[in-house]
N, C-alpha and C positions, 0 to 999 in steps of 0.2 A: 785458494778458495777462502772467502770471507765468512767468518762464523756468524750465526744468527745474532749474537750479542752485538757484533760490530755492525751488522746490517741495521739493527734496531737503533744503534747510536747514530748512524747516518740518517735514518728515518726521523729520529727525534730532531736532529738539526734542521732537516728540510721542513718539518712541521713548525719549528720555531720561526724559521725564516718566513714561512707562509703567513704565520700569525702577525709578525711585525709588519711585513709589507702589505698584507691584506688589510690590517687594521688601519694603517695610515691612509691607504687608498679609499677605504670605506668612509672615513671621516672627511676626506677631500671631496668625494662625490656628494656626500650629504651637504657639505658646505656649499658646493656648486649649485645644487638645486635651491637651497635656501636663499643664497645671494642673488640668484636669477629671478626670484619672485618680485613682482612689482612693489610689494610692501617694503622691500629692502632698499629700494631706490628713492632718493630724495625727490625725483621728478614724477614718481608714480608709474614709470615705465621700466620694464626689464632692461638691464644693461646688456643682456645677451649671454648665451651659454659660455662662449669662449672667454670673455672678460671675467665672468663669474668663476670659471675654472681656474684661470690664472690667479685671481685674487685669493681663492680658496686654497690653492696649492701653496702660494706664497705665505699665507697665514698659518696653515697647518705645519708647514716646513720652517716656520718662524724666520722667513727670509726678509720680507719687507719690500721687495720689488713690486711695483704696481703698474697696471695697465690703465687705470683710471685714477683720478684725484680722490683719495679716500675721504677727505674732509668735506667735500662738496657733492660727491656722487651718492653716498649712502645716507639713508634715513636713520632715525634713532634705532629702529628695528635692525637695519643692516649693520649698524655699528656694534650693536649688542651681539649679533651673530658672529661678527668678525672677532670681537673680543673673546668669545667662547672658543672659537677655532684656534686663536692664538694661545689661549690657556691650555687647551688640550694638546696642541702641538708642542708647546714649550715644555710642559711637565711630562709629556708622554702618555699616550692613550693606555698603556699598560698600567700606569698608576691609577688612572680613573677606573679602568676595568677591575683592578684589584679592590678598590674601595667599594665599587658596586657589589662585587661578590661578597665582601665582608658584611655590608649592610643587609644583603639578602640572606645572610647566614650560610652561604655556600662555602664548601671547602675548596682550597686551591690545590690542584693536582701537583704531582712531583714535576711534570713537564712545565706546568705553569710557574712553579716556584723557581725552576732553573732559568726560565726566560726572564722572569722579574728580576732575579739576582743579577743576571748579565746586564739588563737594561738600566738597573739602579746602581751597578758597580758595588755590590756588597758581597762579602764572602760567605755569609750564613744563609742557609735555606730555611731557618726557623723564624717564626714570628714576623713574617714579611708583612702581614696585615698591620701590625702595630707600627712597623717601620714606615709603611706607606702613609699611614695617618700622620706620623711625625713629619714626614717630608711635605705633605700637603699643608699641615698647620704652619710649618716653617715658611713655606712659600707665601701663604696668605698673610702671615704676620709681616714679612718683608715688604710685600706689595702694599699692604695697608699703611705701613710706616712711610713708604715712598709717596703714597697718595696724599697723606697728611702734609708732608713737606711741600709737595708740588701745589697743593691747594692754597698754601700761603701766598703763592704768586698768582695762581689761576683764578681763584674766587674773586679777588679785587678786579681782575681783568674781564671776566666773563659772567660774573654774578654767581650766586650760590648754587643753583641747580646745574647750570652748564659747567661752572668752574669745578665742582666736585666730580662731575662725569669726566671732564677733560683730565683731571688729576688722576683718577682711577684708571682710565684707559691708558694713559701714557706710562703710568707706573707698571701696569701689567705688561705692556708692550716692551718696556725697558728690561724688566726682570726676565721675561721670556726671550730676550734678545731678538725681538721681532722687528722693531724699527718702524712700525706703522705709526702715523701721526694724523691728527684731525685738524691741522691748522689751515689746510687748503692751499691751493696753488703750488703743490709739491714743495712747500717751504721748509718742512721738517722743523728744526729748532733754530733756524737762521735769525729769527726775530729775538732770540734770547742769547745771542752770541756774547753779550757783555754781562750776562746774569749768572753769577756764581751759584746761586741757590738752585736754579733749574739745571744747569749743566752738571754740577757736582752731584746732585741727587740722582739724575739720570745715569751718570757715569758709575756711581756706587751700585745702583740697581743692576746695571749691565755686568759689572765685575762680579757681583755676588751670583747672578744667574749663570755666568760663564765658568764659575769655579767648579760647579758640581755639588750635588746635595751631600754626598758623603764627605767631601772636603770641608764644607761649611760646618757640618755637624761635628766632625772630629776636631776641627780647630776651635769650635765653641766649647766643647767638652774638655779639651786639653788644659790641664793646670800645671803641667810639669815642664813646660818649655818646648822650644822648637824641635830639639833633638829627639824628643819622645814621640813626635808625630810619626805616622807611617811613612815609608819611603815614597809612596804614591802622593800623599798630601804634600810632602816637602818638595817634590819635583814640580807639582802643579803650582804651588805658591811661589817658588823661586823662578820658574819659567815665566809665569804671569807677570811677576814684578819686573823681571828683566825686559820682557817685551814692552811693558808700559813705559818704562824709563827710556828704552831705546827709541820707541815710537815718538814719545814726547820730544826728545832731543832732536830727532831727525826732522820732524815737522817744524819745530821752532827754527832750526838752522836753515832749512830749505825754503821756508815760506815767509819768514819774518820780514823780508824786504820785497816780497812779491805783491804787487799792487792789486792783483785779483783775489788775494786771499787774506793775508795777515798784515800787510803794510798799512800804516795809518792808524793802527790800534796802539793803545798803551802797552807797555811791556807786560803788565799783569794779564791783560786780555790775550796777548799773544801766547803766553805760557798756558793759560787756561784753555784756549781753543786748540793748541797743539796737543795738550793732554787729552782733551775730549775726543779729538779725532783718533788719537792713539788707542783709546778705549773702544770706541764704537766701530772703527774700521776693521777690527778683528772679527766681529760677529753681529753687532747690533743694528747697524743701518741708519742711525740718526746722523745728521750733520749740522754743524753750527755755521758753516759758510758754504758757498757754492763750490762743489767739488769739481765742476767742469773747468774751473780756473786753476786747478793744481798744475804745477810744473810736471813735465813728462816723467822726470825721475821720481817725483812724489807719487805719481799714479802707479808706477812700477812697484815702488816700495809698499804702497797701499795694497796692491794685488798680492804681494807676498804675505802681508799681515792677514789678509782675508783667507788665503790658503791655509795658514796655520790655525786660525780660528780659536775656539774656546777649549775647554777641558772635557774629558770623558764624563758621561752620565750627567751632563749639564744641559742647559736650555739652548746652547749654541752649536754651531757646526764646525766645518773645517777638518783638517787631518788631526787636530788636537795638539795641545801643548805637550803632553807626554810623548807623543809620537816624534815631534821635532826635537825634544830633549833626548830621546833614545837615539835618534839618528846622529845628533851632535856628539853624544858619548861614543857611539860606534866609530865615527870619524876620528875622534881623538884617540881611541884605542888602537886604530889602524896606524895612525901617525906615530904613536909611541911603540908600535911593534908588539902590542899585547894581544894575546889570543882570546881574551874574554872581555866583556863590557862590564866595568866595575864603576860603582858610584857610592859614596858614603859608606864604605866598607861592606857593600853588598854587591852581589853579582846578578846581573840581569840574565835571565834564561835565554837560550837560543830561540825558543818559541816567541818570546816577547820581541826580540830583535827582528825576526822574520816577519812577524805580524806588522811591525812598524814599516818595514820595507814594502810589504804587500799593500797596506793601506795607502801609503804615499804613491806608489806606482800606479795603482788603479785610479786614485784621485787625479793624478796628473794626466793620465791617458784620457779620461772623460773630459777634463778641463780643456786640454789642448784640442781635442776633437770638436768640442762645442765652440771654442774660439774660432777655429778654422771654418766651421759650418756657417757661423754668423758672418764672418768676414766675407765668405763667398756670396752669401745671400745679399748682403748690403753693398757689396762692391766697394766703391771708393767713397761712400757717403761718410764714413767715420774712420778716424785713424786707428791703427791696429792696437795701440796702447789703450784706447778707450774701449775697444771690443774686448780685450783681455780683462780690463777692469770690470766690465759688465758680467763677463763669464765667471770671473773669480767671485764676484758678488753673489751670483746665483749658486755656484757650487759650494761656496763657503757659508751659504745661508746668511748673508750679511744684509743686503738690501739697499746699498747705496748705488748711485749711478752717475757717471760723468756724461752720459749720452742723453739720459731721459728715456726710460724704458718705453713710454708711450710713443716715442719717435721711431722706434724700431718697427719693422714690418711684422705682420702677423706670423710669417714663417719664422722669423728670428725669435719672436716671443714663444713660439711653439718649441723651439730648440731649448729655450731656457726652462721650460716646464719639467722635463725629465732631469735636468741638471739640478734644479732645486730639490726634487724628490730624492735623487740619488745622494745629494749632498747631506740630506738629513737622515735618510734611512740606510744608505749604502754602508758607511763605516760601522754603524751599529750592527747590521746583519752580518758583516764580515767578522766583527769581533765575536759575535755569537758563534759563527761558523768555526772560527779558530778554537774557541773555548770548547765547543762540543766535540771537535775532531781530535783534540789533544789526547793521545793515548788510546783512541778508539780505532783509528784506521792507520795501519802501518804498512809500509811496502813489504811485499812478500820476498823480495830479493834485494841484496846489497851489491851494487856493481863496483867494479874496480875504479879507483880514483885516478883522475888525470887532470893536469893543470892546463889552464888557458891563460893568455896574457890579458891583464886588466890595466887600463890607464895608459 
């Protein structure tokens, strides 16, 4: 029999999950209504509810997959609404809800504090209002610096008014890892493939947004060297660096002689574009060349990067860098015959390892199910590697496409909708579930142990 305290613990988890899921759904539905209004369309006619729903879901889930050409379809009003949806989705509606409560002088309940703590990846339950303000100020500062740098290129190209707007929109889109662009014709940043200022600025914004606020803050405050950082921050930084270097090297080796991607460019441009794709293919959704021209092996590697994604409590999606690091450490411990997972003279708890396995397993089940459904719907229209690429982009909240999302049928786009939503909300709610249930609900019986064969 479960005690009342344990029942309350389970109820608290269910309440937290409902708030997270319901909050994102509410923002998506509001965005759908606003984007469907004629005032949001450049033509003055509504783009329709389904396309509005797809765009709103993609924006709030900071994915970047589009059913319409963003730059030519939406008016100024529509673009502003889209930017607000990206900002709320990227930073998390709980951050904005907390700020609203603080400004209204409302106290945050214990349940609310626990939920905010999990969504922001902080250990303390105290002074969350001040911490939220700090996160918001940090985000705004980074986005403004990015906008200033991008305006150096965009103002001469588009004029002051439009150039500043373009710089601000793309800075926010990059930091929130959304990948939406306003250049039209689904071009993304292909016109700037030889421009280090634009590509490196966008890449820096994407990396910072994908690290997570707690990591940025700790790294900024640390004055005593790398070893004095928390284990979480060290794993995030080392895994991110490793993935960036591995991705850059892979794309440079695989695509540098490929005529449809990097061949014909100078060596510096090849390295720059290889690095940029290594950054954005993990979670951001920008591209500096046509990704449909990638070799099949590069598309598969890109799908793996998209599955990994960004880091916990960041603006990006995927199973997260810490998850893949934990699984790698687990694999090494098994190979070495160790009974525990150790790193940097620290032991990872069994709960952490089980959570990593659960997140990865659920992620892969949804991803493969979505891939198979789209493959069946589209028949022989698209190669399987392109379908997997599209599904990974949706589930990892990345936003790149080798097919061209508008070329998919409405049924396939409908499959992508829950994948984008689960890719953004699912891992977070699962993390909250695990954190809430730790120590609250235990099995009433312990059964005899028996071995089975593995491998």
